[in-house]
PAZAPA-4460 file (N, C-alpha, C; in steps of 0.05 Angstrom, whole numbers, plus 32768, in hexadecimal, padded with zeros to 4 digits):
% residues 235
    n_x    n_y    n_z   ca_x   ca_y   ca_z    c_x    c_y    c_z   seq   type   mol
   7FEE   7F96   8014   7FFD   7FA8   8004   7FFE   7FA0   7FE8     1      M     A
   7FFC   7FB6   7FD6   7FFC   7FAD   7FBB   8017   7FAA   7FAF     2      K     A
   801B   7F99   7F9C   8034   7F94   7F8F   8039   7FAA   7F7B     3      T     A
   8052   7FB5   7F7A   8059   7FC9   7F67   8056   7FBE   7F4B     4      S     A
   804B   7FCF   7F38   8048   7FC5   7F1D   8063   7FBD   7F11     5      P     A
   8079   7FCB   7F19   8093   7FC4   7F0E   809B   7FA8   7F15     6      S     A
   808F   7F9D   7F2B   8096   7F82   7F34   808E   7F6E   7F1F     7      L     A
   8077   7F73   7F11   806E   7F61   7EFD   8082   7F61   7EE6     8      L     A
   808D   7F78   7EDF   80A1   7F7A   7EC9   80BA   7F6B   7ED1     9      I     A
   80C3   7F70   7EEA   80DB   7F62   7EF4   80D6   7F44   7EF4    10      I     A
   80BE   7F3C   7EFD   80B8   7F1F   7EFE   80B9   7F14   7EE2    11      A     A
   80AF   7F23   7ECE   80B0   7F1A   7EB2   80CC   7F15   7EA9    12      G     A
   80DE   7F27   7EB0   80FA   7F23   7EA8   8106   7F0B   7EB6    13      L     A
   80FE   7F07   7ECF   8108   7EEF   7EDE   80FD   7ED6   7ED1    14      L     A
   80E4   7ED8   7EC7   80D8   7EC1   7EBA   80E8   7EB9   7EA1    15      L     A
   80EF   7ECE   7E92   80FF   7EC9   7E7A   811A   7EBD   7E81    16      I     A
   8126   7EC7   7E97   813F   7EBC   7EA0   813D   7E9F   7EA5    17      S     A
   8127   7E98   7EB3   8122   7E7B   7EB9   811E   7E6C   7EA0    18      G     A
   810E   7E78   7E8D   8109   7E6A   7E74   8123   7E66   7E64    19      C     A
   8134   7E7A   7E64   814D   7E77   7E56   815E   7E61   7E61    20      N     A
   815E   7E5F   7E7C   816D   7E4A   7E89   8162   7E2F   7E80    21      E     A
   8147   7E2D   7E7F   813B   7E14   7E78   8141   7E0D   7E5B    22      A     A
   8142   7E22   7E49   8147   7E1E   7E2D   8163   7E12   7E28    23      T     A
   8175   7E18   7E3A   8190   7E0E   7E37   8191   7DF0   7E3A    24      K     A
   817C   7DE5   7E46   817B   7DC8   7E48   8175   7DBC   7E2D    25      S     A
   817A   7DA3   7E29   8173   7D96   7E0F   8157   7D8C   7E10    26      D     A
   8151   7D77   7E02   8136   7D6D   7E00   812B   7D63   7E1A    27      K     A
   813C   7D61   7E2E   8133   7D58   7E48   8124   7D6E   7E58    28      N     A
   8126   7D87   7E4E   8119   7D9D   7E5C   80FB   7D98   7E5C    29      T     A
   80EF   7D9C   7E74   80D2   7D97   7E78   80CC   7D7A   7E6F    30      A     A
   80DD   7D68   7E76   80D9   7D4C   7E6E   80BE   7D42   7E79    31      A     A
   80B1   7D32   7E6A   8097   7D28   7E72   8096   7D0A   7E75    32      T     A
   8085   7D02   7E87   8080   7CE5   7E8A   8062   7CE2   7E8D    33      Q     A
   8056   7CD3   7E7B   8039   7CCF   7E7A   802B   7CEA   7E78    34      S     A
   8037   7CFD   7E68   802A   7D16   7E63   802D   7D2B   7E7A    35      G     A
   803C   7D24   7E8F   8040   7D37   7EA5   805C   7D42   7EA5    36      E     A
   805E   7D5C   7EAC   8079   7D68   7EAD   8088   7D5D   7EC4    37      I     A
   80A2   7D56   7EBF   80B3   7D4C   7ED3   80CA   7D5F   7ED8    38      M     A
   80D1   7D64   7EF1   80E8   7D75   7EF7   8100   7D64   7EFB    39      L     A
   8112   7D64   7EE8   8129   7D52   7EE9   8144   7D60   7EED    40      T     A
   8145   7D7B   7EE8   815E   7D89   7EEC   815A   7DA1   7EFF    41      T     A
   8170   7DAC   7F09   816E   7DC3   7F1A   8162   7DDB   7F0C    42      D     A
   816A   7DDE   7EF2   8160   7DF4   7EE2   8141   7DF2   7EDF    43      D     A
   8137   7DDA   7EDA   811B   7DD6   7ED7   810C   7DDC   7EF2    44      E     A
   8118   7DD3   7F08   810B   7DD9   7F22   810B   7DF7   7F28    45      K     A
   8122   7E04   7F21   8124   7E21   7F26   810F   7E30   7F15    46      H     A
   810C   7E29   7EFC   80F9   7E36   7EEA   80DD   7E32   7EF3    47      S     A
   80D7   7E19   7EFB   80BB   7E13   7F04   80B4   7E21   7F1E    48      Y     A
   80C7   7E21   7F30   80C3   7E2F   7F4A   80BF   7E4D   7F46    49      A     A
   80CF   7E58   7F33   80CD   7E75   7F2D   80B2   7E7B   7F21    50      L     A
   80A8   7E6A   7F10   808D   7E6E   7F05   8078   7E6D   7F1A    51      G     A
   807A   7E5B   7F2D   8067   7E5A   7F43   8067   7E74   7F54    52      M     A
   807F   7E7E   7F5A   8082   7E96   7F6A   8076   7EAE   7F5C    53      M     A
   807C   7EB0   7F42   8071   7EC7   7F32   8053   7EC6   7F32    54      I     A
   8048   7EAE   7F2E   802B   7EAB   7F2E   801E   7EB2   7F48    55      S     A
   802A   7EA8   7F5E   801F   7EAC   7F79   8022   7EC9   7F83    56      E     A
   8039   7ED5   7F7E   803F   7EEE   7F8B   8039   7F06   7F79    57      R     A
   8037   7F02   7F5E   8033   7F18   7F4C   801A   7F15   7F3B    58      V     A
   8018   7F00   7F2B   8003   7EFE   7F18   7FE7   7EFC   7F24    59      L     A
   7FE5   7EEF   7F3C   7FCB   7EED   7F48   7FBF   7F07   7F51    60      K     A
   7FD0   7F1C   7F53   7FC7   7F36   7F5B   7FBC   7F46   7F43    61      Q     A
   7FBE   7F3B   7F2C   7FB5   7F4A   7F14   7F9E   7F3D   7F06    62      Y     A
   7F8F   7F2C   7F15   7F77   7F21   7F09   7F7D   7F0E   7EF2    63      G     A
   7F6B   7F0E   7EDE   7F6F   7EFC   7EC7   7F86   7F05   7EB6    64      E     A
   7F96   7EF2   7EAE   7FAE   7EF8   7E9E   7FAB   7EEA   7E83    65      I     A
   7FB0   7EF9   7E6D   7FB1   7EED   7E53   7FCE   7EE5   7E4E    66      D     A
   7FD4   7ECC   7E51   7FF0   7EC3   7E50   7FFD   7EC6   7E35    67      Y     A
   7FED   7EC7   7E20   7FF8   7ECC   7E05   8005   7EE7   7E04    68      Q     A
   7FF7   7EFB   7E0E   8002   7F16   7E0E   8017   7F1A   7E24    69      F     A
   8014   7F0C   7E3A   8029   7F0D   7E4F   8044   7F04   7E43    70      L     A
   8044   7EEC   7E36   805D   7EE2   7E2B   8067   7EF2   7E14    71      L     A
   8054   7EFE   7E04   805C   7F0F   7DEE   806B   7F28   7DF9    72      H     A
   8060   7F34   7E0F   806D   7F4B   7E1B   8089   7F44   7E27    73      G     A
   808B   7F2C   7E33   80A5   7F24   7E3F   80B9   7F1F   7E29    74      I     A
   80B2   7F10   7E14   80C6   7F0A   7DFF   80CD   7F23   7DEF    75      T     A
   80BA   7F35   7DEA   80C1   7F4E   7DDB   80D5   7F5E   7DEB    76      A     A
   80D1   7F60   7E05   80E3   7F70   7E16   80FE   7F63   7E18    77      Q     A
   80FE   7F49   7E1C   8117   7F3A   7E20   8128   7F39   7E07    78      Q     A
   811B   7F36   7DF0   812A   7F33   7DD7   812E   7F4D   7DC8    79      E     A
   8125   7F63   7DD4   812A   7F7D   7DC8   8118   7F83   7DAF    80      G     A
   8102   7F75   7DAE   80F0   7F79   7D97   80DF   7F92   7D9D    81      K     A
   80D1   7F9C   7D89   80C0   7FB3   7D8C   80A8   7FAB   7D9E    82      K     A
   80A5   7FB9   7DB4   808F   7FB3   7DC6   8076   7FC4   7DBF    83      S     A
   805F   7FBA   7DC7   8046   7FC8   7DC1   8042   7FDF   7DD4    84      L     A
   8050   7FDF   7DEB   804F   7FF5   7DFE   806C   7FFD   7E05    85      L     A
   8070   8016   7E0D   8089   801E   7E18   8089   8015   7E36    86      T     A
   80A1   8015   7E42   80A2   800D   7E5E   8092   8021   7E6F    87      M     A
   8092   803A   7E69   8082   804E   7E77   8065   8048   7E75    88      T     A
   805C   8042   7E5C   8040   803B   7E58   8038   8022   7E67    89      E     A
   804A   800E   7E66   8044   7FF5   7E74   8041   7FF9   7E92    90      A     A
   8053   8009   7E9D   8051   800F   7EBA   8037   801D   7EC1    91      D     A
   802F   8030   7EB0   8016   803E   7EB5   7FFD   802C   7EB2    92      Q     A
   7FFE   801A   7E9E   7FE8   8007   7E9B   7FE4   7FF6   7EB4    93      V     A
   7FFB   7FEC   7EBE   7FF9   7FDB   7ED6   7FF0   7FEA   7EEF    94      L     A
   7FF9   8003   7EF1   7FF0   8014   7F08   7FD2   8018   7F07    95      K     A
   7FC8   801F   7EEF   7FAB   8024   7EEB   7F9B   800A   7EF0    96      E     A
   7FA6   7FF3   7EE6   7F98   7FDA   7EEA   7F97   7FD2   7F07    97      Y     A
   7FAD   7FD6   7F15   7FAE   7FD0   7F32   7F9B   7FE1   7F41    98      Q     A
   7F99   7FFB   7F3A   7F87   800D   7F48   7F6A   8004   7F43    99      K     A
   7F64   7FFC   7F2B   7F49   7FF2   7F25   7F41   7FDA   7F36   100      M     A
   7F54   7FC8   7F38   7F50   7FB0   7F49   7F4B   7FB8   7F66   101      I     A
   7F5D   7FCA   7F70   7F5A   7FD2   7F8C   7F40   7FE1   7F91   102      N     A
   7F38   7FF2   7F7E   7F1F   8001   7F81   7F08   7FEE   7F84   103      D     A
   7F08   7FD8   7F75   7EF2   7FC5   7F77   7EF5   7FB5   7F91   104      K     A
   7F0D   7FAC   7F97   7F11   7F9B   7FAE   7F0B   7FA9   7FC8   105      K     A
   7F12   7FC3   7FCA   7F0F   7FD2   7FE3   7EF9   7FE6   7FE2   106      F     A
   7EE5   7FE2   7FD0   7ECF   7FF5   7FCD   7EBF   7FF7   7FE7   107      A     A
   7EBC   7FE0   7FF5   7EAD   7FE0   800E   7EBB   7FEF   8024   108      E     A
   7ED6   7FEC   8024   7EE6   7FFA   8038   7EE4   8019   8034   109      V     A
   7EE5   8021   801B   7EE3   803E   8015   7EC7   8048   801D   110      K     A
   7EB2   8039   8017   7E97   8041   801D   7E93   8044   803B   111      A     A
   7E9E   8031   804B   7E9B   8032   8068   7EA9   804B   8072   112      R     A
   7EC0   8052   8067   7ECF   8069   8070   7EBF   8083   806A   113      G     A
   7EB3   8084   8052   7EA3   809C   804B   7E8C   809F   805E   114      V     A
   7E7E   808A   8064   7E67   808B   8076   7E6F   8093   8092   115      E     A
   7E86   8088   809B   7E90   808E   80B6   7E97   80AC   80B8   116      F     A
   7EA3   80B7   80A3   7EAB   80D3   80A3   7E92   80E5   80A3   117      L     A
   7E7E   80DD   8094   7E65   80ED   8093   7E58   80EE   80AE   118      K     A
   7E57   80D7   80BB   7E4A   80D6   80D6   7E5B   80E5   80EA   119      A     A
   7E76   80E2   80E9   7E87   80EF   80FC   7E86   810D   80FA   120      N     A
   7E82   8117   80E1   7E81   8134   80DD   7E6A   8141   80EC   121      A     A
   7E56   8131   80F3   7E3E   813C   8100   7E41   813B   811F   122      L     A
   7E57   812E   8128   7E5B   812C   8145   7E62   8148   8150   123      V     A
   7E56   814F   8167   7E5B   8169   8173   7E79   816C   8179   124      E     A
   7E84   8183   8172   7EA0   8189   8177   7EB3   8181   8161   125      G     A
   7EAA   8172   814D   7EBB   816A   8137   7EBC   8180   8122   126      V     A
   7ED4   8186   8119   7ED8   819A   8103   7EE5   818C   80EC   127      T     A
   7EDC   8193   80D4   7EE8   8187   80BC   7EF6   819D   80AC   128      E     A
   7F0F   8198   80A4   7F1E   81AC   8095   7F18   81A8   8077   129      T     A
   7F23   81BB   8067   7F1E   81BA   804A   7F29   81A1   803D   130      S     A
   7F3D   8195   8049   7F4A   817D   803E   7F39   8164   8044   131      S     A
   7F27   8165   8057   7F17   814E   805F   7F1F   8143   807A   132      G     A
   7F35   814D   8086   7F3D   8145   80A1   7F29   814E   80B5   133      L     A
   7F22   813C   80C8   7F0F   8142   80DD   7F1E   8141   80F8   134      Q     A
   7F19   8155   8109   7F26   8156   8123   7F13   815F   8139   135      Y     A
   7F1A   8156   8151   7F0A   815D   8168   7F1E   8162   817F   136      Q     A
   7F1A   8178   818D   7F2C   817F   81A4   7F22   8170   81BC   137      V     A
   7F34   815F   81C6   7F2E   8150   81DF   7F37   8160   81F7   138      I     A
   7F50   8169   81F6   7F5B   817A   820B   7F68   8193   81FE   139      T     A
   7F5E   81AA   8206   7F6A   81C3   81FB   7F82   81CC   820B   140      A     A
   7F93   81DC   81FF   7FAB   81E6   820C   7FB3   8200   81FF   141      A     A
   7FC6   820F   820B   7FCE   8229   8201   7FEA   822A   81F7   142      D     A
   7FF7   8213   81F5   8013   8212   81EC   8016   821A   81CF   143      G     A
   802F   821C   81C5   8033   8223   81A9   802A   820D   8196   144      P     A
   8026   8215   817D   801F   8201   8168   8037   81FC   8156   145      K     A
   803B   81E3   814D   8051   81DD   813B   804C   81E5   811E   146      P     A
   8061   81E7   810F   805E   81EA   80F2   8065   81D0   80E4   147      T     A
   8060   81CE   80CB   8065   81B5   80BC   8082   81AD   80BC   148      A     A
   8094   81C0   80C3   80B1   81BA   80C2   80BD   81B4   80DD   149      F     A
   80AB   81B4   80F2   80B5   81AE   810D   80B6   8190   8112   150      D     A
   80C6   8188   8126   80C6   816D   8130   80B6   816E   814A   151      T     A
   80A4   815B   814D   8092   815B   8164   8094   8140   8173   152      V     A
   808C   8141   818C   808A   8129   819D   806D   8126   81A5   153      S     A
   8062   810E   81A0   8045   810A   81A5   8041   80EE   81B2   154      V     A
   802A   80EC   81BF   801F   80D3   81C7   8006   80CF   81B5   155      H     A
   8001   80B7   81AC   7FEA   80B3   819A   7FE0   8096   819C   156      Y     A
   7FC8   8093   8193   7FBB   8079   8190   7FAD   8079   8175   157      R     A
   7FB2   8065   8164   7FA5   8063   814A   7F94   804B   8147   158      G     A
   7F7B   804F   813C   7F69   8039   8138   7F5C   803B   811D   159      T     A
   7F51   8024   8114   7F3F   8024   80FD   7F24   802D   8106   160      L     A
   7F12   8032   80F3   7EF8   803C   80FA   7EE7   8028   810B   161      I     A
   7EEF   800F   810A   7EE0   7FFB   811B   7EEC   7FF9   8137   162      D     A
   7EFF   800A   813D   7F0B   800B   8158   7F24   7FF9   815B   163      G     A
   7F2C   7FEB   8146   7F44   7FDA   8148   7F5D   7FEB   814A   164      T     A
   7F6C   7FE8   8160   7F84   7FF7   8164   7F9B   7FEB   8153   165      E     A
   7FA9   7FFC   8144   7FBF   7FF2   8134   7FDA   7FFE   813E   166      F     A
   7FD9   8012   814E   7FF2   801E   8158   7FEC   8030   8170   167      D     A
   7FFF   8031   8183   7FFB   8042   819A   8016   8047   81A8   168      S     A
   801D   8060   81AB   8035   8067   81BB   8030   8062   81D9   169      S     A
   8016   8064   81E1   800F   805F   81FD   8016   8042   8204   170      Y     A
   800F   8030   81F2   8015   8013   81F6   8033   800F   81F8   171      T     A
   8043   801D   81E8   8060   801A   81E9   806C   8027   8201   172      R     A
   805D   803A   820D   8067   8046   8226   8079   805E   8222   173      G     A
   807B   8069   820A   808B   8080   8205   8081   808F   81ED   174      E     A
   8083   80AA   81ED   8079   80BA   81D6   808A   80B6   81BD   175      P     A
   8080   80BF   81A7   808D   80BC   818D   8095   80D8   8183   176      T     A
   80AD   80D9   8178   80B7   80F3   816D   80BC   80F0   814F   177      T     A
   80B4   8104   8140   80B7   8103   8123   80B4   811F   8117   178      F     A
   80C1   8123   80FF   80BE   813C   80F0   80A1   813D   80E5   179      P     A
   8093   8153   80E9   8077   8154   80E2   8072   8152   80C4   180      L     A
   8086   8158   80B4   8083   8157   8097   808A   813C   808B   181      N     A
   808E   8128   809D   8096   810D   8093   8082   80F8   809C   182      Q     A
   8069   8100   80A1   8054   80ED   80A9   803D   80F0   8095   183      V     A
   8028   80E1   8099   8011   80E2   8087   8005   80FE   8087   184      I     A
   7FF9   8107   8070   7FEF   8122   806E   7FDB   812A   8084   185      P     A
   7FCB   8117   808D   7FB7   811D   80A2   7FC5   8125   80BC   186      G     A
   7FDC   8118   80C2   7FEB   8120   80DA   7FF9   813B   80D6   187      W     A
   8005   813F   80BF   8013   8158   80BA   8000   816F   80BD   188      T     A
   7FE8   816D   80B2   7FD4   8182   80B4   7FC9   8184   80D0   189      E     A
   7FC1   816D   80DC   7FB3   816D   80F5   7FC4   8177   810C   190      G     A
   7FDC   816D   810F   7FED   8175   8126   7FF3   8192   8126   191      V     A
   7FF4   819F   810F   7FF8   81BC   810E   7FE1   81CC   811A   192      Q     A
   7FCA   81BF   811D   7FB3   81CC   812A   7FB5   81CC   8148   193      L     A
   7FC7   81BB   8153   7FC9   81B6   816F   7FDC   81C9   817E   194      M     A
   7FD5   81D0   8196   7FE7   81DD   81A8   7FF5   81C9   81B9   195      N     A
   800E   81CE   81C0   801C   81BC   81D2   800C   81B9   81EC   196      V     A
   8008   81A0   81F4   7FF9   819A   820C   7FDC   8192   8206   197      G     A
   7FD4   8195   81ED   7FB8   818E   81E5   7FB6   8171   81DC   198      S     A
   7F9D   8168   81DA   7F98   814D   81D0   7F81   814E   81BD   199      K     A
   7F85   8144   81A5   7F70   8145   8190   7F69   8128   8187   200      F     A
   7F52   8126   817B   7F4A   810E   816E   7F47   8114   8150   201      K     A
   7F56   8105   8140   7F55   8109   8123   7F48   80F2   8115   202      F     A
   7F36   80F8   8102   7F2B   80E3   80F0   7F36   80EA   80D4   203      T     A
   7F45   80D7   80C9   7F55   80DD   80B1   7F4B   80CC   809A   204      I     A
   7F40   80D8   8085   7F38   80C9   806D   7F51   80BD   8060   205      P     A
   7F4C   80A7   8050   7F63   8098   8046   7F75   80AA   8034   206      Y     A
   7F6A   80BE   8027   7F7B   80CF   8016   7F90   80DE   8026   207      E     A
   7F8A   80E3   8040   7F9D   80F1   8051   7FAC   80DE   8063   208      L     A
   7FA7   80C4   8060   7FB4   80AF   8070   7FC7   809F   805F   209      G     A
   7FC3   8085   805D   7FD5   8074   804E   7FCA   806C   8033   210      Y     A
   7FB5   807B   802A   7FAC   8079   800E   7FA3   805E   8004   211      G     A
   7FAA   805A   7FEB   7FA1   8041   7FDD   7FB1   8029   7FE4   212      E     A
   7FC8   802D   7FF1   7FDA   8017   7FF7   7FD7   800C   8014   213      R     A
   7FD0   801D   8026   7FD0   8014   8042   7FEC   8014   804D   214      G     A
   7FEF   8008   8065   8009   8007   8072   800B   7FED   8082   215      A     A
   801E   7FDC   807A   8022   7FC3   8089   800A   7FB1   8089   216      G     A
   8008   7FA0   809D   7FF3   7F8D   80A0   7FDA   7F98   80AE   217      Q     A
   7FDD   7FAE   80BC   7FC8   7FB8   80CD   7FB6   7FCD   80BF   218      S     A
   7FC1   7FDC   80AD   7FB1   7FF1   809F   7FAF   7FEA   8082   219      I     A
   7F97   7FE2   807A   7F92   7FDA   805E   7F8E   7FF3   804C   220      G     A
   7F8D   7FEE   8032   7F87   8004   801F   7F6D   8012   8025   221      P     A
   7F6D   802B   8020   7F54   803C   8022   7F48   803E   803F   222      Y     A
   7F58   8038   8053   7F4E   8039   806E   7F4C   8055   8079   223      E     A
   7F35   805C   8084   7F32   8075   8094   7F3C   806F   80B0   224      T     A
   7F4C   8082   80BB   7F5A   807D   80D4   7F51   8091   80E9   225      L     A
   7F53   8088   8102   7F4C   8099   8119   7F64   809A   812C   226      V     A
   7F6D   80B2   8133   7F84   80B6   8145   7F7C   80C8   815C   227      F     A
   7F84   80C1   8174   7F85   80D3   818B   7FA2   80DB   818E   228      E     A
   7FA7   80F5   818D   7FC2   8100   818E   7FC6   8114   81A4   229      V     A
   7FDB   8111   81B4   7FE2   8124   81C9   7FFD   8130   81C2   230      E     A
   7FFD   814B   81BD   8015   8159   81B6   8025   8160   81CF   231      L     A
   803C   8153   81D2   804C   8157   81EB   805F   816E   81E9   232      I     A
   806E   816F   81D2   8081   8185   81D0   8089   8189   81B3   233      E     A
   8093   81A1   81AD   809F   81A7   8193   80BD   81A9   8198   234      I     A
   80CD   8199   818A   80E9   8198   818F   80F9   81AB   817E   235      Q     A
***
């Protein structure tokens, strides 16, 4: 999962907080022995630990960092000086930069998904909608169809395109109930095509799934997903 761009800004403010605490110390701050930094006070340990956490959990996700500009941005914001960017501009810059990093990092995942969808579209019985959703009727039925505002009860099994199962109501032993307008777009669109009692197979491109962020540890960014869904009832 990607770190929110605002986290970097928050981390910067925390860094300044740590720096201010350290500045309150006298000449013993960042005391050295034989040229090495020594942690001699609680404030020094707190500031050092905070720096490590910011580097590990935030900065490493943004590639190369120009620390001169990083510190300039932190001090300008903290001290109320004129910044080179507005906060809105800064947030947008970080979002675009993170997207660029993810596009490069997950290019292979995206490419595999595109190729899988192309091949799947040629499978007999598969229909592709204008949005890119692909579906195949496994079991037909004559029951009513839900609308996007209905609450439905379903059994389902979800896998990645390599067959790795990441979720299954069958495994849990009970169906799942949810409002149809509060799930991923591929589900909202797809389940409306189903009659109660039918079972469909959906192949969902990442744009209609969990997008550029993914979901939890099992579904990464840009993943194409496959679901087998059985519509049990409309509540």
